[in-house]
C-alpha positions in Angstrom: 14.7 129.6 67.3 11.4 129.1 65.5 10.7 131.9 62.8 7.4 130.2 61.5 4.3 131.7 63.2 2.2 129.1 61.4 4.3 126.2 62.9 4.3 127.8 66.3 0.4 128.2 66.3 -0.1 124.7 65.0 2.3 123.4 67.8 0.1 125.2 70.3 -3.1 123.6 69.2 -1.6 120.2 69.0 0.2 120.3 72.4 -3.1 121.1 74.0 -5.1 118.1 72.1 -7.4 116.2 74.6 -9.5 113.1 73.9 -12.7 112.4 75.6 -12.1 109.7 78.1 -14.3 106.6 78.4 -16.6 107.9 81.2 -17.2 111.2 79.2 -18.3 109.5 76.0 -22.1 109.4 75.5 -23.7 106.6 77.6 -26.8 106.2 75.4 -27.3 104.5 72.0 -26.8 106.6 69.1 -27.2 106.3 65.3 -24.4 106.1 62.9 -24.7 109.8 61.9 -24.3 110.7 65.4 -21.2 108.5 65.8 -19.7 110.2 62.8 -20.4 113.6 64.1 -18.8 112.7 67.5 -15.7 111.2 66.1 -15.3 114.0 63.6 -15.5 116.6 66.2 -13.1 114.5 68.5 -10.4 114.4 65.8 -10.8 117.7 64.2 -7.2 118.6 65.1 -6.3 116.1 62.3 -8.6 117.5 59.6 -6.9 118.7 56.5 -9.0 120.3 53.8 -12.3 118.6 53.2 -10.6 115.1 53.5 -13.3 112.6 55.3 -11.5 110.9 58.1 -14.5 108.7 58.7 -17.5 107.7 56.8 -20.5 105.4 57.2 -18.9 102.7 54.8 -15.6 103.0 56.7 -17.5 102.2 60.0 -19.5 99.4 58.2 -16.2 97.9 57.1 -14.7 98.0 60.6 -17.6 96.1 61.7 -17.5 93.5 59.0 -13.8 93.1 59.4 -14.4 92.2 63.2 -12.5 95.4 64.2 -15.1 96.5 66.6 -18.4 95.0 68.0 -21.4 95.0 65.9 -24.0 97.6 66.5 -27.3 96.6 68.0 -30.3 97.2 66.1 -28.3 99.7 64.1 -27.4 101.8 67.2 -23.8 102.4 68.6 -22.7 102.8 72.2 -19.7 104.2 73.9 -17.7 101.2 73.1 -18.2 101.9 69.4 -17.4 105.5 69.7 -14.2 104.5 71.5 -13.1 101.9 68.6 -13.8 104.4 66.0 -11.8 107.2 67.7 -8.9 104.8 68.1 -9.0 103.2 64.6 -9.4 106.5 62.8 -6.3 108.0 64.6 -4.2 104.9 64.2 -4.9 104.5 60.4 -3.1 107.6 60.0 0.1 105.6 60.8 -0.6 101.8 60.7 -2.3 99.5 58.0 -5.7 98.6 59.1 -4.6 94.9 59.4 -2.2 95.8 62.1 -4.7 98.1 63.9 -7.0 95.2 64.7 -4.1 93.1 66.2 -2.9 96.2 68.2 -6.3 96.9 69.8 -6.6 93.4 70.8 -3.1 93.3 72.4 -3.9 96.7 74.1 -7.2 95.3 75.5 -5.5 92.0 76.7 -2.5 94.0 78.3 -5.0 96.5 79.9 -7.7 94.0 80.9 -10.6 95.7 79.3 -11.7 98.2 76.7 -12.4 101.0 79.1 -8.9 100.8 80.5 -7.3 100.4 77.1 -9.2 103.2 75.7 -8.2 105.6 78.5 -4.5 104.5 78.3 -4.6 105.1 74.5 -5.8 108.7 75.2 -3.3 109.3 78.0 -0.5 108.1 75.7 -1.7 110.1 72.8 -2.0 113.3 74.7 1.4 112.8 76.4 3.0 112.1 73.1 1.6 115.2 71.4 2.8 117.3 74.3 6.2 115.7 74.2 6.7 116.3 70.5 4.9 119.8 70.2 5.9 121.6 73.4 9.6 121.9 72.5 8.4 124.0 69.3 6.7 126.4 71.7 9.8 126.7 73.9 11.5 128.2 70.8 14.7 126.7 71.8 17.5 125.5 69.7 18.3 122.8 69.1 14.9 121.1 69.4 15.2 118.9 72.6 12.8 115.8 72.7 12.4 114.8 76.3 13.1 111.3 77.5 10.2 109.2 78.7 10.0 106.2 81.1 7.4 103.9 79.6 6.1 100.7 81.2 6.5 97.6 79.1 2.7 97.0 78.8 2.2 100.6 77.4 5.4 100.3 75.1 3.4 99.6 71.9 0.8 102.3 72.5 3.3 104.9 73.3 5.4 104.0 70.5 2.6 104.4 68.0 1.2 107.6 69.5 4.7 109.2 69.3 5.0 108.0 65.6 1.7 109.7 64.9 2.8 112.8 66.8 6.2 113.0 64.9 4.3 112.3 61.6 2.0 115.4 62.2 4.8 117.5 63.0 6.8 116.5 60.0 3.8 117.0 57.6 3.3 120.6 59.1 7.1 121.4 58.7 7.1 120.3 55.1 3.7 122.2 54.5 5.1 125.4 55.9 8.5 125.2 54.1 6.5 124.5 50.7 4.1 127.6 51.6 7.0 129.8 52.4 8.9 128.8 49.3 5.9 129.3 47.1 5.2 132.7 48.7 8.9 133.6 48.1 8.6 132.4 44.5 5.5 134.3 43.9 7.1 137.7 45.2 10.4 137.1 43.3 8.3 136.5 40.1 6.4 139.7 40.3 7.5 142.6 38.1 8.7 145.6 40.2 9.7 147.9 37.2 
């Protein structure tokens, strides 16, 4: 049984993560600052302290490295937002060099960027639920439910599950360290 309220609350938030699907992304041209704000809001669940998950220079590099289409007259559209969301999430677990190839593979398997992006969102949300919901059920032992995955979605499902497991592992370590630090502080106090 989970005795850690912090881990429980975190798992509740993470199991309910929803990414904005393609058709609900802004359908008009925006500037880079607006793109950064949209992406930052979208992935706020991954935010740790004041760490910047996305910056203008990162976006410029993604364009320069051919990871995403170039903006038109310094304006970005929904395709750019989708690319930046996916790249920002995936770089938490994959090297940048592999992300470009992975995105290209997914677009080829799914037929177009819209379908590939929506499939990524679906796989990510499912992975987050599969990894974090068992924490909420407070059962022991932790049971990770089986999944049946179509071959064309195997890569995307694997990487999103890896990221979900990474986020859970980091939170477990953080809460254990916080618990031990608080225990050490209370034991170190003079009670005489």
